[in-house]
C-alpha positions as CSV (number, residue, x, y, z in Angstrom):
1,V,0.0,0.0,0.0
2,H,1.4,3.4,-1.0
3,L,-0.3,6.5,0.5
4,Y,0.8,10.0,-0.4
5,L,0.2,13.0,1.9
6,R,0.7,16.8,1.7
7,N,1.1,19.1,4.6
8,P,-0.7,22.3,3.4
9,G,1.0,24.6,5.9
10,G,1.7,25.4,9.5
11,P,4.1,23.4,11.6
12,P,5.8,20.1,10.5
13,A,3.4,17.1,10.5
14,D,5.0,14.3,12.5
15,I,3.7,10.9,11.5
16,T,3.2,8.9,14.7
17,D,1.0,6.0,13.7
18,V,-0.9,4.3,10.9
19,E,-4.0,2.2,11.3
20,L,-4.8,-0.6,8.8
21,D,-8.6,-1.4,8.9
22,G,-8.8,0.1,12.4
23,V,-5.7,-1.6,13.9
24,S,-2.6,0.4,15.0
25,L,0.5,-0.7,13.2
26,A,2.7,1.1,15.7
27,K,1.4,-1.4,18.3
28,A,0.9,-4.5,16.1
29,L,4.5,-4.2,14.7
30,A,6.2,-3.0,17.9
31,L,9.8,-4.2,18.3
32,T,10.3,-7.2,20.6
33,K,12.9,-7.3,23.4
34,K,14.6,-10.5,22.2
35,E,17.5,-9.8,19.8
36,T,18.3,-11.6,16.5
37,S,21.3,-10.6,14.4
38,G,21.7,-7.3,16.3
39,F,18.0,-6.3,15.7
40,H,14.8,-6.7,17.6
41,P,12.3,-8.5,15.4
42,A,8.6,-7.5,14.9
43,S,5.6,-9.4,13.7
44,I,1.9,-9.2,14.2
45,R,2.0,-12.9,15.1
46,F,4.1,-12.4,18.2
47,P,2.0,-12.8,21.4
48,G,0.3,-9.7,22.7
49,L,-2.0,-8.6,19.9
50,P,-5.7,-9.3,20.7
51,S,-7.1,-12.1,18.6
52,P,-9.8,-9.9,16.9
53,D,-7.1,-7.4,15.9
54,L,-4.8,-10.2,14.6
55,D,-7.7,-11.7,12.5
56,R,-8.5,-8.3,11.1
57,L,-4.9,-7.6,10.0
58,I,-4.6,-11.1,8.5
59,A,-7.7,-10.5,6.5
60,A,-6.3,-7.1,5.4
61,G,-3.3,-8.8,3.9
62,E,-1.1,-9.4,7.0
63,P,1.2,-6.3,7.2
64,V,4.9,-7.1,7.6
65,W,6.3,-3.6,8.0
66,W,5.3,0.0,7.5
67,K,7.4,3.2,6.9
68,A,6.9,6.9,6.7
69,D,9.2,9.0,4.5
70,P,9.8,11.6,5.7
71,V,8.8,11.0,9.3
72,S,8.1,14.7,9.7
73,I,6.5,16.4,6.7
74,P,7.4,20.1,6.4
75,A,4.9,22.8,5.6
76,G,4.0,22.5,1.9
77,G,5.9,19.2,1.7
78,F,4.9,15.8,0.6
79,G,5.3,12.4,2.3
80,E,4.8,8.7,1.6
81,I,3.4,5.9,3.7
82,V,4.4,2.4,2.6
83,I,2.7,-0.7,4.1
84,R,4.1,-4.0,2.9
85,L,1.5,-6.8,3.0
86,R,2.3,-10.5,2.9
87,R,-0.8,-11.2,0.8
88,A,-3.5,-9.4,-1.1
89,P,-6.4,-8.2,1.1
90,K,-9.2,-10.7,1.2
91,A,-11.8,-8.0,0.7
92,G,-9.8,-6.5,-2.2
93,A,-9.5,-3.1,-0.4
94,V,-8.3,-1.7,2.9
95,M,-8.8,1.5,4.9
96,V,-5.7,3.3,6.0
97,K,-5.7,6.1,8.6
98,V,-2.5,8.2,9.2
99,M,-2.0,10.1,12.4
100,A,0.1,13.1,11.5
101,G,0.6,16.4,13.3
102,G,-2.3,15.9,15.7
103,S,-4.7,15.2,12.8
104,A,-5.9,12.0,11.1
105,V,-6.2,11.4,7.4
106,E,-8.1,8.4,5.9
107,A,-7.9,6.8,2.5
108,R,-9.2,3.6,0.8
109,A,-6.7,1.5,-1.0
110,D,-8.2,-0.7,-3.7
111,A,-6.0,-3.6,-4.6
112,A,-8.2,-4.8,-7.4
113,R,-7.9,-1.7,-9.5
114,P,-5.0,-1.8,-12.1
115,Q,-3.0,1.4,-12.1
116,P,-0.2,3.0,-14.1
117,A,3.2,3.1,-12.3
118,F,6.6,4.6,-12.4
119,R,9.2,2.0,-13.3
120,G,12.1,4.3,-12.8
121,I,13.0,7.8,-11.5
122,S,16.4,9.3,-11.9
123,F,18.1,12.7,-11.9
124,S,20.7,14.7,-13.8
125,P,24.1,15.1,-12.0
126,S,23.2,18.7,-11.1
127,L,19.7,17.7,-9.9
128,D,18.1,20.2,-12.3
129,K,16.4,17.5,-14.5
130,V,14.2,14.6,-13.6
131,F,13.9,11.5,-15.8
132,L,10.6,9.6,-15.3
133,Y,9.7,6.3,-16.8
134,A,5.9,5.7,-16.6
135,R,4.2,2.5,-17.4
136,H,0.6,2.2,-18.7
137,A,-0.9,-1.1,-19.9
138,T,-1.9,0.4,-23.3
139,G,1.5,2.2,-23.9
140,A,-0.3,5.5,-23.8
141,A,1.6,8.7,-23.0
142,P,0.7,10.8,-20.0
143,I,-0.9,14.1,-20.6
144,K,0.0,15.9,-17.4
145,V,3.1,15.8,-15.1
146,W,3.3,17.1,-11.6
147,I,6.2,17.4,-9.1
148,D,5.2,18.2,-5.5
149,G,1.7,19.3,-6.7
150,E,3.1,21.7,-9.3
151,D,2.0,21.3,-12.9
152,L,5.3,21.0,-14.9
153,T,3.8,19.6,-18.1
154,G,5.0,22.7,-19.9
155,R,8.6,22.1,-18.8
156,S,8.4,18.4,-19.8
157,T,9.3,16.4,-22.9
158,I,7.2,13.2,-23.2
159,A,8.0,10.4,-25.6
160,A,5.9,7.2,-26.0
161,D,5.6,4.4,-28.5
162,R,2.7,1.9,-28.3
163,A,5.0,-0.9,-29.2
164,V,6.3,-0.7,-25.6
165,D,4.4,0.1,-22.5
166,V,6.8,2.7,-20.9
167,A,6.8,6.4,-21.7
168,A,10.0,8.5,-21.1
169,I,9.6,11.9,-19.6
170,V,12.2,14.6,-19.0
171,V,11.3,17.4,-16.7
172,R,13.5,20.6,-16.6
173,L,13.4,22.4,-13.3
174,D,13.7,26.0,-12.5
175,K,16.2,25.3,-9.8
176,P,18.1,22.2,-8.7
177,L,16.6,19.9,-6.0
178,A,18.4,19.5,-2.7
179,K,20.4,16.2,-2.5
180,G,18.5,13.6,-0.6
181,S,15.3,15.7,-0.5
182,F,11.9,13.8,-0.8
183,H,9.5,14.6,-3.7
184,C,6.2,13.3,-5.0
185,F,5.8,12.6,-8.8
186,Q,2.6,12.2,-10.7
187,A,1.8,11.4,-14.4
188,A,-1.8,11.7,-15.4
189,Y,-3.4,9.9,-18.4
190,A,-6.4,10.7,-20.5
191,D,-8.4,7.8,-19.1
192,G,-8.4,9.4,-15.6
193,S,-5.7,7.2,-14.2
194,A,-2.3,8.4,-12.8
195,A,1.1,7.0,-11.9
196,V,2.2,8.3,-8.5
197,A,5.5,7.7,-6.7
198,G,7.7,9.2,-4.0
199,S,11.5,9.4,-4.4
200,R,14.5,11.1,-2.8
201,A,16.8,13.0,-5.1
202,F,20.2,11.3,-5.7
203,A,22.5,11.7,-8.7
204,D,25.7,9.8,-8.2
205,E,27.6,8.4,-11.2
206,L,27.1,4.8,-12.3
207,V,28.2,2.6,-9.4
208,Y,30.8,0.0,-10.4
209,G,31.5,-1.4,-7.0
210,M,33.5,-4.2,-5.4
211,W,32.9,-6.1,-2.2
212,G,35.9,-7.9,-0.5
213,Y,39.5,-7.2,0.4
214,T,43.0,-8.8,0.7
215,N,44.8,-9.5,3.9
216,S,48.0,-10.8,2.2
217,G,51.0,-9.6,4.3
218,N,51.2,-8.2,7.8
219,D,50.8,-4.5,7.0
220,P,47.1,-3.5,7.0
221,E,47.8,-0.1,5.4
222,K,49.8,-1.6,2.6
223,N,47.1,-4.2,2.0
224,A,44.5,-1.5,1.7
225,R,46.5,0.8,-0.5
226,D,47.5,-2.1,-2.9
227,C,44.1,-3.6,-3.1
228,L,42.2,-0.3,-3.6
229,T,44.8,1.0,-6.1
230,N,44.2,-2.3,-8.1
231,L,40.5,-1.7,-8.0
232,A,40.8,1.9,-9.2
233,N,43.0,0.7,-12.0
234,H,40.1,-1.6,-13.1
235,N,37.7,1.4,-13.2
236,I,36.0,0.4,-9.9
237,N,34.7,3.6,-8.2
238,V,33.2,2.3,-5.0
239,H,34.3,-0.1,-2.2
240,M,31.1,-1.6,-1.0
241,E,31.9,-3.3,2.4
242,S,34.2,-5.9,3.9
243,I,37.5,-4.3,5.0
244,G,39.3,-7.1,6.8
245,N,42.1,-5.6,8.8
246,W,42.1,-2.3,7.0
247,G,39.9,-0.6,9.6
248,P,42.4,1.7,11.4
249,F,43.8,3.1,8.2
250,I,40.7,3.2,5.9
251,S,38.8,5.1,8.7
252,S,41.5,7.6,9.3
253,K,42.2,11.0,7.7
254,A,45.1,9.5,5.8
255,G,42.7,6.8,4.5
256,F,40.1,9.4,3.5
257,D,42.7,11.4,1.6
258,F,43.9,8.3,-0.1
259,L,40.4,7.3,-1.3
260,D,39.9,10.8,-2.6
261,S,43.2,10.6,-4.5
262,I,42.2,7.4,-6.4
263,G,38.6,8.3,-6.9
264,I,37.0,5.6,-4.8
265,R,34.0,6.2,-2.4
266,R,32.8,3.8,0.2
267,M,29.6,2.3,1.5
268,V,29.7,2.3,5.4
269,K,27.3,1.5,8.2
270,W,27.3,4.7,10.1
271,P,28.0,8.5,9.6
272,G,31.6,9.4,10.2
273,E,33.1,6.2,9.1
274,T,34.2,7.7,5.8
275,R,34.3,11.0,4.0
276,N,31.5,11.6,1.5
277,P,29.9,8.2,1.8
278,L,28.0,6.9,-1.2
279,Y,25.6,4.7,0.8
280,Y,24.8,3.6,4.3
281,F,24.5,-0.2,4.5
282,L,21.3,-1.1,6.4
283,M,22.1,-4.8,6.7
284,D,23.4,-7.8,4.7
285,E,20.9,-10.4,3.8
286,P,18.1,-9.9,6.3
287,D,16.0,-12.6,4.7
288,A,18.7,-15.1,5.6
289,H,18.7,-13.8,9.2
290,D,14.9,-13.9,9.3
291,Y,15.0,-17.7,9.5
292,A,16.8,-17.5,12.9
293,V,13.9,-15.5,14.5
294,E,12.4,-17.6,17.2
295,G,8.7,-17.8,18.2
296,L,7.3,-17.8,14.6
297,P,6.3,-20.6,12.2
298,A,9.1,-21.1,9.6
299,D,6.8,-19.8,6.8
300,K,6.0,-16.6,8.7
301,R,9.5,-15.5,9.7
302,L,10.3,-13.7,6.4
303,G,10.2,-9.9,7.1
304,A,10.6,-10.2,10.8
305,L,13.7,-7.9,10.7
306,A,12.1,-5.4,8.4
307,Q,10.5,-3.1,10.9
308,P,13.7,-2.8,13.0
309,L,15.5,-2.0,9.7
310,V,12.9,0.8,9.1
311,E,13.7,2.2,12.6
312,H,17.4,2.0,11.9
313,G,16.9,3.9,8.6
314,Y,15.1,6.6,10.6
315,R,18.2,7.0,12.8
316,L,20.5,7.2,9.8
317,R,18.2,9.7,8.0
318,K,18.1,11.9,11.1
319,R,22.0,12.0,11.2
320,D,22.5,12.4,7.5
321,P,19.5,13.0,5.2
322,A,21.7,13.5,2.1
323,T,23.1,9.9,1.8
324,A,21.1,7.0,0.3
325,Q,20.6,3.8,2.2
326,L,21.2,0.4,0.7
327,L,19.9,-3.1,1.7
328,N,21.2,-6.3,0.2
329,I,18.8,-9.3,-0.2
330,D,19.9,-12.9,-0.3
331,N,18.3,-16.1,-1.7
332,T,16.3,-17.2,1.3
333,Y,12.6,-17.5,0.8
334,K,13.1,-16.6,-2.9
335,P,11.3,-15.0,-4.6
336,E,9.1,-13.7,-1.8
337,N,12.1,-12.1,-0.1
338,Y,12.5,-9.6,-3.0
339,Y,8.8,-8.5,-2.7
340,T,9.1,-8.3,1.1
341,Y,12.2,-6.1,1.3
342,A,12.7,-4.2,-2.0
343,Q,10.6,-1.1,-1.1
344,L,12.3,-0.6,2.3
345,P,15.7,1.1,1.3
346,D,16.6,3.9,-1.1
347,V,18.6,1.4,-3.2
348,V,17.8,-2.3,-3.7
349,C,20.6,-4.8,-3.8
350,A,20.6,-8.6,-4.3
351,D,23.3,-11.3,-4.7
352,P,21.9,-14.3,-6.7
353,Y,25.3,-15.9,-7.1
354,Y,25.2,-18.4,-10.0
355,Q,28.6,-20.1,-9.4
356,E,27.8,-20.5,-5.7
357,Q,24.5,-22.2,-6.6
358,L,26.2,-24.5,-9.0
359,S,28.8,-25.4,-6.5
360,N,26.2,-26.2,-3.9
361,R,24.2,-28.3,-6.4
362,Y,27.1,-30.4,-7.6
363,N,28.5,-31.0,-4.2
364,Q,25.6,-31.0,-1.9
365,R,22.1,-30.9,-3.5
366,A,22.2,-32.5,-6.9
367,G,18.5,-32.8,-7.0
368,W,18.1,-29.1,-7.3
369,L,20.4,-28.8,-10.3
370,G,17.5,-28.3,-12.7
371,H,16.8,-24.9,-11.2
372,F,20.2,-23.7,-12.2
373,T,21.0,-25.2,-15.6
374,K,21.3,-21.7,-17.1
375,A,22.9,-18.5,-15.9
376,T,19.7,-16.8,-16.8
377,S,18.6,-17.6,-13.2
378,V,20.5,-14.5,-12.3
379,Y,18.5,-12.5,-14.8
380,A,15.3,-13.9,-13.4
381,S,16.1,-12.9,-9.9
382,A,17.3,-9.5,-11.0
383,L,14.0,-8.9,-13.0
384,I,11.9,-9.8,-10.0
385,C,13.9,-7.7,-7.6
386,R,13.7,-4.8,-10.1
387,T,10.0,-5.1,-10.4
388,A,9.5,-5.4,-6.7
389,G,11.6,-2.3,-5.9
390,A,10.6,0.0,-8.7
391,P,11.1,2.9,-9.2
392,K,14.1,2.6,-6.9
393,P,17.6,1.9,-8.4
394,L,18.8,-1.6,-8.3
395,H,22.3,-3.2,-7.8
396,I,22.9,-6.8,-8.6
397,I,26.1,-8.3,-7.2
398,L,27.9,-10.7,-9.7
399,N,30.0,-13.6,-8.4
400,S,33.7,-12.9,-9.0
401,V,35.4,-15.6,-7.0
402,R,36.3,-19.3,-7.1
403,H,34.5,-21.3,-4.4
404,R,36.9,-23.6,-2.6
405,G,35.2,-26.2,-0.4
406,K,36.9,-28.6,2.0
407,A,36.4,-31.5,-0.4
408,S,36.3,-29.8,-3.7
409,A,36.7,-26.5,-5.6
410,F,34.4,-24.9,-8.2
411,R,35.5,-23.0,-11.3
412,M,35.4,-19.2,-11.9
413,A,32.6,-17.7,-13.9
414,T,32.8,-18.1,-17.7
415,P,32.7,-15.0,-20.0
416,P,29.1,-15.9,-21.2
417,E,28.0,-16.2,-17.6
418,K,29.5,-12.8,-16.8
419,R,27.7,-11.2,-19.8
420,I,24.4,-12.6,-18.5
């Protein structure tokens, strides 16, 4: 469920709670005291929710997590509420009430009504142009374009071809947007429908990143300098995570200066860990960690770490609103894991490693080999993740290592597999 709000004026509107069919999600998805993987899980199925409320939420689609962006909507500003449901509502529609700034706003969300949608939103490097990609089932072009409630059709170029179902829109702005600022985009069609989406404004160059490190030798600084220089020589512009014994150097002023000199930025977990961070890393593979959550049936654990990740994202946004947040999704509960988590961060990331799957099939689970006879399994996972997270940007991590097990080793990726 996506709900868009505008604060018409006055003081900032702080969003404190959302009700789904009359049940408070702040209470139903409150964080538990027991810790899993450094987070406190949340689920409507944990003890404490009255049975009538639990039944009502299950009938409404079983909410897994909810998020407000921004948490406080400034005067004249827009905000978005996202509620991730595990299933479609049984009644085909749900009522949503948002408590914001001492007031309540209600809306009806109809799951059965097909709607146009933005498949991608991106920005020029100077944030003075917006590129919108709007999908309509008929391939029609939108006739009106709004940003934050302002009609910018006259400043837009719209191109559509009925041979495809996505129209390309370029909007030229009077003044650049602020980095990391939240905005609401609308594209209206002649049939009365409209695509609507919220997005924060980021315009970093294409990310060609690398995970991993080398610890060869006993000098951590030399390891870091040699490895990162090698990455930069191969046109890699971001070191994503995993620093081994580099920590004291790579997090120092000397390390910051060195990264600047070779043109590599970093993804880190918290403000202050690097200069000019590209991303904050919310977590690695929450879907894999979900399985360790106790007190829930195995098929209801997926998404148990989502609400604490939302809360963690709030803390990061408060400290640094101008840096995007990334979440990496694994292969656990696939493909539902992608749908569960892809709308939560600013940037969606997944690691459907083909060579790792083949190695596991040949050495451990030969009966599953039929699922991975082609490297296009990576494309399938990427396509689902892209659809689930749209219009957010997507990163897919490709396997770049040779897997060495105790009993056997598996080959590196072939060139055709790399191209796929």
